[in-house]
Structure formats: C-alpha cells, structure tokens
DRENDO-657987 format. One record per residue (C-alpha): residue number from 0; residue in three letters; x, y, z. Coordinates in steps of 0.2 Angstrom, whole numbers, plus 5000, padded with zeros to 4 digits. Example, Ala and Ser with C-alpha at 12.3 -4.5 7.8 and 13.67 -1.06 7.14 Angstrom:
% DRENDO-657987
{0; "ALA"; {5062; 4978; 5039}} {1; "SER"; {5068; 4995; 5036}} 
//
This chain:
% DRENDO-657987
{0; "UNK"; {5689; 5720; 4698}} {1; "UNK"; {5688; 5729; 4681}} {2; "UNK"; {5705; 5738; 4676}} {3; "UNK"; {5705; 5756; 4679}} {4; "UNK"; {5702; 5765; 4663}} {5; "UNK"; {5710; 5781; 4668}} {6; "UNK"; {5725; 5777; 4680}} {7; "UNK"; {5733; 5794; 4677}} {8; "UNK"; {5718; 5803; 4685}} {9; "UNK"; {5720; 5801; 4704}} {10; "UNK"; {5704; 5803; 4712}} {11; "UNK"; {5685; 5802; 4707}} {12; "UNK"; {5677; 5807; 4691}} {13; "UNK"; {5661; 5816; 4691}} {14; "UNK"; {5649; 5810; 4677}} {15; "UNK"; {5634; 5820; 4673}} {16; "UNK"; {5620; 5812; 4663}} {17; "UNK"; {5621; 5794; 4670}} {18; "UNK"; {5603; 5790; 4664}} {19; "UNK"; {5608; 5792; 4646}} {20; "UNK"; {5616; 5780; 4634}} {21; "UNK"; {5634; 5786; 4635}} {22; "UNK"; {5633; 5791; 4654}} {23; "UNK"; {5627; 5774; 4659}} {24; "UNK"; {5641; 5766; 4649}} {25; "UNK"; {5654; 5778; 4656}} {26; "UNK"; {5648; 5774; 4674}} {27; "UNK"; {5650; 5756; 4671}} {28; "UNK"; {5667; 5757; 4664}} {29; "UNK"; {5674; 5769; 4678}} {30; "UNK"; {5667; 5758; 4691}} {31; "UNK"; {5671; 5764; 4709}} {32; "UNK"; {5680; 5779; 4701}} {33; "UNK"; {5664; 5786; 4695}} {34; "UNK"; {5654; 5799; 4705}} {35; "UNK"; {5637; 5796; 4695}} {36; "UNK"; {5626; 5811; 4694}} {37; "UNK"; {5608; 5809; 4689}} {38; "UNK"; {5596; 5822; 4683}} {39; "UNK"; {5588; 5820; 4700}} {40; "UNK"; {5604; 5824; 4709}} {41; "UNK"; {5608; 5839; 4699}} {42; "UNK"; {5596; 5848; 4686}} {43; "UNK"; {5606; 5855; 4672}} {44; "UNK"; {5592; 5868; 4668}} {45; "UNK"; {5598; 5877; 4684}} {46; "UNK"; {5617; 5880; 4680}} {47; "UNK"; {5620; 5887; 4698}} {48; "UNK"; {5616; 5870; 4705}} {49; "UNK"; {5630; 5862; 4694}} {50; "UNK"; {5642; 5874; 4702}} {51; "UNK"; {5637; 5870; 4720}} {52; "UNK"; {5638; 5851; 4716}} {53; "UNK"; {5655; 5852; 4710}} {54; "UNK"; {5662; 5863; 4724}} {55; "UNK"; {5654; 5850; 4736}} {56; "UNK"; {5661; 5835; 4727}} {57; "UNK"; {5679; 5841; 4722}} {58; "UNK"; {5681; 5828; 4708}} {59; "UNK"; {5698; 5825; 4700}} {60; "UNK"; {5690; 5826; 4683}} {61; "UNK"; {5673; 5830; 4675}} {62; "UNK"; {5664; 5821; 4661}} {63; "UNK"; {5648; 5829; 4654}} {64; "UNK"; {5637; 5816; 4646}} {65; "UNK"; {5621; 5825; 4650}} {66; "UNK"; {5612; 5835; 4636}} {67; "UNK"; {5595; 5841; 4630}} {68; "UNK"; {5593; 5829; 4615}} {69; "UNK"; {5574; 5831; 4611}} {70; "UNK"; {5579; 5838; 4594}} {71; "UNK"; {5561; 5842; 4588}} {72; "UNK"; {5555; 5848; 4605}} {73; "UNK"; {5570; 5860; 4605}} {74; "UNK"; {5562; 5870; 4591}} {75; "UNK"; {5550; 5876; 4604}} {76; "UNK"; {5562; 5875; 4619}} {77; "UNK"; {5578; 5883; 4613}} {78; "UNK"; {5581; 5893; 4629}} {79; "UNK"; {5580; 5877; 4639}} {80; "UNK"; {5590; 5867; 4627}} {81; "UNK"; {5604; 5881; 4628}} {82; "UNK"; {5604; 5881; 4647}} {83; "UNK"; {5607; 5862; 4647}} {84; "UNK"; {5618; 5861; 4632}} {85; "UNK"; {5628; 5877; 4634}} {86; "UNK"; {5626; 5886; 4651}} {87; "UNK"; {5628; 5871; 4662}} {88; "UNK"; {5643; 5864; 4653}} {89; "UNK"; {5651; 5882; 4654}} {90; "UNK"; {5650; 5881; 4673}} {91; "UNK"; {5658; 5864; 4673}} {92; "UNK"; {5672; 5870; 4661}} {93; "UNK"; {5674; 5885; 4672}} {94; "UNK"; {5676; 5874; 4688}} {95; "UNK"; {5688; 5863; 4679}} {96; "UNK"; {5699; 5877; 4672}} {97; "UNK"; {5700; 5885; 4689}} {98; "UNK"; {5705; 5869; 4698}} {99; "UNK"; {5716; 5864; 4683}} {100; "UNK"; {5707; 5847; 4681}} {101; "UNK"; {5702; 5839; 4664}} {102; "UNK"; {5684; 5841; 4657}} {103; "UNK"; {5677; 5830; 4644}} {104; "UNK"; {5661; 5835; 4635}} {105; "UNK"; {5651; 5829; 4620}} {106; "UNK"; {5644; 5838; 4605}} {107; "UNK"; {5636; 5832; 4589}} {108; "UNK"; {5636; 5831; 4570}} {109; "UNK"; {5621; 5843; 4571}} {110; "UNK"; {5632; 5858; 4572}} {111; "UNK"; {5635; 5856; 4553}} {112; "UNK"; {5623; 5860; 4539}} {113; "UNK"; {5625; 5843; 4531}} {114; "UNK"; {5629; 5849; 4514}} {115; "UNK"; {5640; 5839; 4502}} {116; "UNK"; {5646; 5821; 4504}} {117; "UNK"; {5664; 5822; 4511}} {118; "UNK"; {5667; 5819; 4530}} {119; "UNK"; {5667; 5834; 4540}} {120; "UNK"; {5683; 5839; 4548}} {121; "UNK"; {5685; 5848; 4565}} {122; "UNK"; {5690; 5864; 4557}} {123; "UNK"; {5675; 5865; 4545}} {124; "UNK"; {5663; 5880; 4549}} {125; "UNK"; {5648; 5875; 4559}} {126; "UNK"; {5631; 5880; 4552}} {127; "UNK"; {5618; 5871; 4562}} {128; "UNK"; {5600; 5869; 4555}} {129; "UNK"; {5591; 5867; 4571}} {130; "UNK"; {5589; 5874; 4588}} {131; "UNK"; {5597; 5858; 4596}} {132; "UNK"; {5612; 5861; 4584}} {133; "UNK"; {5613; 5879; 4589}} {134; "UNK"; {5612; 5875; 4608}} {135; "UNK"; {5626; 5862; 4606}} {136; "UNK"; {5637; 5874; 4596}} {137; "UNK"; {5634; 5887; 4609}} {138; "UNK"; {5641; 5875; 4622}} {139; "UNK"; {5657; 5872; 4611}} {140; "UNK"; {5660; 5890; 4609}} {141; "UNK"; {5658; 5894; 4628}} {142; "UNK"; {5671; 5880; 4632}} {143; "UNK"; {5683; 5887; 4619}} {144; "UNK"; {5682; 5904; 4627}} {145; "UNK"; {5685; 5897; 4645}} {146; "UNK"; {5699; 5886; 4639}} {147; "UNK"; {5707; 5875; 4652}} {148; "UNK"; {5711; 5856; 4649}} {149; "UNK"; {5695; 5850; 4639}} {150; "UNK"; {5691; 5838; 4626}} {151; "UNK"; {5675; 5841; 4616}} {152; "UNK"; {5670; 5825; 4607}} {153; "UNK"; {5658; 5827; 4592}} {154; "UNK"; {5648; 5811; 4589}} {155; "UNK"; {5634; 5804; 4579}} {156; "UNK"; {5618; 5793; 4579}} {157; "UNK"; {5621; 5786; 4596}} {158; "UNK"; {5612; 5770; 4601}} {159; "UNK"; {5613; 5755; 4613}} {160; "UNK"; {5603; 5740; 4619}} {161; "UNK"; {5594; 5749; 4633}} {162; "UNK"; {5588; 5766; 4630}} {163; "UNK"; {5575; 5775; 4619}} {164; "UNK"; {5584; 5776; 4602}} {165; "UNK"; {5582; 5771; 4584}} {166; "UNK"; {5588; 5753; 4587}} {167; "UNK"; {5575; 5750; 4600}} {168; "UNK"; {5562; 5759; 4591}} {169; "UNK"; {5565; 5748; 4575}} {170; "UNK"; {5564; 5732; 4586}} {171; "UNK"; {5547; 5738; 4593}} {172; "UNK"; {5540; 5743; 4576}} {173; "UNK"; {5547; 5727; 4569}} {174; "UNK"; {5535; 5717; 4580}} {175; "UNK"; {5520; 5729; 4576}} {176; "UNK"; {5521; 5732; 4557}} {177; "UNK"; {5522; 5724; 4541}} {178; "UNK"; {5529; 5739; 4532}} {179; "UNK"; {5539; 5754; 4538}} {180; "UNK"; {5545; 5770; 4530}} {181; "UNK"; {5563; 5776; 4535}} {182; "UNK"; {5573; 5791; 4529}} {183; "UNK"; {5585; 5785; 4516}} {184; "UNK"; {5594; 5802; 4512}} {185; "UNK"; {5604; 5805; 4528}} {186; "UNK"; {5621; 5798; 4529}} {187; "UNK"; {5631; 5795; 4545}} {188; "UNK"; {5638; 5782; 4557}} {189; "UNK"; {5627; 5774; 4570}} {190; "UNK"; {5639; 5775; 4586}} {191; "UNK"; {5637; 5762; 4600}} {192; "UNK"; {5636; 5770; 4617}} {193; "UNK"; {5648; 5758; 4626}} {194; "UNK"; {5661; 5759; 4611}} {195; "UNK"; {5660; 5778; 4613}} {196; "UNK"; {5662; 5778; 4632}} {197; "UNK"; {5677; 5766; 4630}} {198; "UNK"; {5685; 5777; 4617}} {199; "UNK"; {5681; 5793; 4627}} {200; "UNK"; {5690; 5786; 4642}} {201; "UNK"; {5705; 5780; 4632}} {202; "UNK"; {5707; 5798; 4624}} {203; "UNK"; {5705; 5806; 4642}} {204; "UNK"; {5719; 5795; 4649}} {205; "UNK"; {5730; 5798; 4634}} {206; "UNK"; {5727; 5817; 4635}} {207; "UNK"; {5731; 5817; 4654}} {208; "UNK"; {5748; 5808; 4651}} {209; "UNK"; {5754; 5820; 4637}} {210; "UNK"; {5766; 5834; 4640}} {211; "UNK"; {5753; 5847; 4635}} {212; "UNK"; {5735; 5843; 4637}} {213; "UNK"; {5728; 5842; 4619}} {214; "UNK"; {5713; 5854; 4622}} {215; "UNK"; {5700; 5855; 4608}} {216; "UNK"; {5687; 5848; 4597}} {217; "UNK"; {5688; 5830; 4591}} {218; "UNK"; {5677; 5819; 4580}} {219; "UNK"; {5673; 5802; 4588}} {220; "UNK"; {5660; 5791; 4580}} {221; "UNK"; {5659; 5773; 4573}} {222; "UNK"; {5669; 5768; 4558}} {223; "UNK"; {5659; 5766; 4542}} {224; "UNK"; {5644; 5775; 4534}} {225; "UNK"; {5626; 5770; 4532}} {226; "UNK"; {5608; 5778; 4530}} {227; "UNK"; {5594; 5777; 4543}} {228; "UNK"; {5585; 5765; 4530}} {229; "UNK"; {5600; 5754; 4528}} {230; "UNK"; {5603; 5754; 4547}} {231; "UNK"; {5585; 5749; 4550}} {232; "UNK"; {5587; 5734; 4537}} {233; "UNK"; {5603; 5729; 4546}} {234; "UNK"; {5594; 5729; 4563}} {235; "UNK"; {5580; 5718; 4556}} {236; "UNK"; {5592; 5706; 4547}} {237; "UNK"; {5601; 5704; 4563}} {238; "UNK"; {5586; 5702; 4574}} {239; "UNK"; {5579; 5688; 4562}} {240; "UNK"; {5596; 5679; 4562}} {241; "UNK"; {5597; 5679; 4581}} {242; "UNK"; {5578; 5675; 4583}} {243; "UNK"; {5574; 5691; 4592}} {244; "UNK"; {5560; 5694; 4578}} {245; "UNK"; {5551; 5680; 4570}} {246; "UNK"; {5547; 5691; 4555}} {247; "UNK"; {5553; 5708; 4549}} {248; "UNK"; {5544; 5722; 4540}} {249; "UNK"; {5547; 5728; 4523}} {250; "UNK"; {5558; 5744; 4524}} {251; "UNK"; {5553; 5758; 4512}} {252; "UNK"; {5565; 5773; 4509}} {253; "UNK"; {5558; 5790; 4511}} {254; "UNK"; {5566; 5808; 4509}} {255; "UNK"; {5569; 5819; 4524}} {256; "UNK"; {5556; 5831; 4517}} {257; "UNK"; {5543; 5817; 4516}} {258; "UNK"; {5547; 5812; 4534}} {259; "UNK"; {5543; 5830; 4539}} {260; "UNK"; {5551; 5832; 4556}} {261; "UNK"; {5549; 5849; 4565}} {262; "UNK"; {5568; 5851; 4566}} {263; "UNK"; {5579; 5850; 4550}} {264; "UNK"; {5592; 5836; 4551}} {265; "UNK"; {5609; 5837; 4542}} {266; "UNK"; {5609; 5825; 4527}} {267; "UNK"; {5628; 5823; 4528}} {268; "UNK"; {5633; 5818; 4545}} {269; "UNK"; {5649; 5809; 4540}} {270; "UNK"; {5663; 5814; 4552}} {271; "UNK"; {5682; 5812; 4549}} {272; "UNK"; {5691; 5803; 4563}} {273; "UNK"; {5708; 5807; 4556}} {274; "UNK"; {5712; 5820; 4570}} {275; "UNK"; {5707; 5808; 4583}} {276; "UNK"; {5718; 5794; 4576}} {277; "UNK"; {5733; 5806; 4574}} {278; "UNK"; {5732; 5814; 4591}} {279; "UNK"; {5727; 5799; 4601}} {280; "UNK"; {5729; 5784; 4590}} {281; "UNK"; {5711; 5779; 4594}} {282; "UNK"; {5697; 5773; 4582}} {283; "UNK"; {5680; 5766; 4587}} {284; "UNK"; {5674; 5749; 4579}} {285; "UNK"; {5663; 5749; 4564}} {286; "UNK"; {5645; 5753; 4567}} {287; "UNK"; {5640; 5735; 4563}} {288; "UNK"; {5651; 5728; 4577}} {289; "UNK"; {5640; 5739; 4589}} {290; "UNK"; {5624; 5733; 4581}} {291; "UNK"; {5630; 5715; 4584}} {292; "UNK"; {5634; 5719; 4602}} {293; "UNK"; {5617; 5727; 4605}} {294; "UNK"; {5608; 5712; 4597}} {295; "UNK"; {5618; 5700; 4607}} {296; "UNK"; {5612; 5709; 4623}} {297; "UNK"; {5594; 5708; 4617}} {298; "UNK"; {5595; 5689; 4613}} {299; "UNK"; {5602; 5685; 4630}} {300; "UNK"; {5588; 5695; 4638}} {301; "UNK"; {5575; 5686; 4628}} {302; "UNK"; {5583; 5669; 4632}} {303; "UNK"; {5582; 5673; 4651}} {304; "UNK"; {5564; 5680; 4650}} {305; "UNK"; {5558; 5662; 4644}} 
//
C-alpha cells in the first residue's frame, strides 16, 4: 500500500484529465483515493456535464488536470479552448465553493508575454500572446471571481515518459534524423509530470491543514532553466548514455521566428517559485532529475522489450 498523500482530506478526490501527463501521475499517487475521470467519462467542452458529474459523485476535493493544450490549433478554436480551459473549471470551482471543499487547478507560463529575462512572479500582469494563453488566463480570472478554497498552479514545459510531448518527440526524431533544428531562444524549466503531481498533492495537503486555506495563484515548475535546444541535447546525451539511442542527431539552434508556429510562444517562461517555497515549503526537483527518471523508464521498457 502506498502512503496516503492527502490524509487531511477525508473522502475521495475527483481527478479530471486522467489521460494526460499530470492527471495520470495524480491518479497513480492518490491510488484508491482517486475518482479518475477521463475525457470519455465527462467532456469538458460541455460544462453542464461537469456539474452533473460532480453532483453525482460528491467528492471531498476536486483536481482539474484536464485542459485544451493544442497551442497552435487553439488559434482557430479559441471558443472551444475557452470552454475547456475556463468555463468548465469555473463550474468545478463553483461546486467546490458551494460545498466548501478544496479545488486544485493548473495554469501555464503562457499567460505571460515572455518579455525580459527575470523569472515571473505571481503578481506580474499577465499578457498572453496566444489563444491558448488567453483561454487559460480566462480560467484563472473566473476562479478568482468565484473564490472558495482553491489553488491555481502555473507550471511550464510539462513532460513524462509516456505521453505525446517534447521528450518523446525528440527520442522519435533521434532515431529518424541525422540533424534536427530546435528553438534556442525560449527559456524555461521542463517540468516532469510525476514531480508536479507529487508537489501538487503536497501543497494541497498542507493547504488543507492551515488555519486559513491559502487560496490563490502559485508557480510550480522544476528548478533550473534551459532552452528547448539545450533540453533536446540533454535528452540525446542521456539517451546515448543509457543505450536508448545508438546515435544522436546534430542539434541546430533556430529562432522562434524561423520555427514559425501559428501561435506565438513566450521567450521568457522562467517562473519564480519563491511564493510556493514561502507558503508551503515546497520545491520541485531540478529538470535534469525529471529527465533522468524519464530516461530510466524508457531504458527499462527497452530492456523488457528484448
């Protein structure tokens, strides 16, 4: 039996978005305490279904790890992105506020415009550059209006060993190509899904135990800073060392403009974790630790495949 990560919450925790990187890790960590809700179980593009589901389940806490995250596609589907990233979370927050139970929700570094090079603090003024960023900011604002016991955790560059993400894309391209061009002018912290899930549950447990629930926005990402190009090189270096790849491509740095994605990404996605440390005494491991974990899982999987 795994230890209960949230002993102060008596009852089950509804987890939306269990098909994703964070939702799957949360479900695993919570074990029998989780009520896992997949996209098939409840479609967040229909906010009323969310309300019906919560009234039927009567959870003791709600965690929303579901989101519309197709950043480029959101430029054409902003209404859908907003329904999933703002309207449905507002329904969850409303339910939690009414029933006086805690709600944990995730947001993103994409709420900022990416200017400068200092880490963003929670009180900085958001100015999203993309439809995805606007939809996530709309969610934050709705939650602030509703109030209740909620934590909004802004994170960045999430990856794990299993889902579609930059880490797995690089490993695939590493097998297929001799040279690869990767953006070198965006700075942030690649955050390992299981580390984020563990940190989230620790924050939730500590929040519930406090005399006054510390409602608000917090930054929670891995320690350290890198670029996508340097992250790619670290992935290839680790994959070579652990025998996942027999050879690795040459990584060439390109600018965001050269990459030319439909949605504009922030160039500075550094997030300050000082508030998180001060309020909860929590810090996530360095992004390299997460990378080491993900590579170990891949190596084990490869070993069992042979």
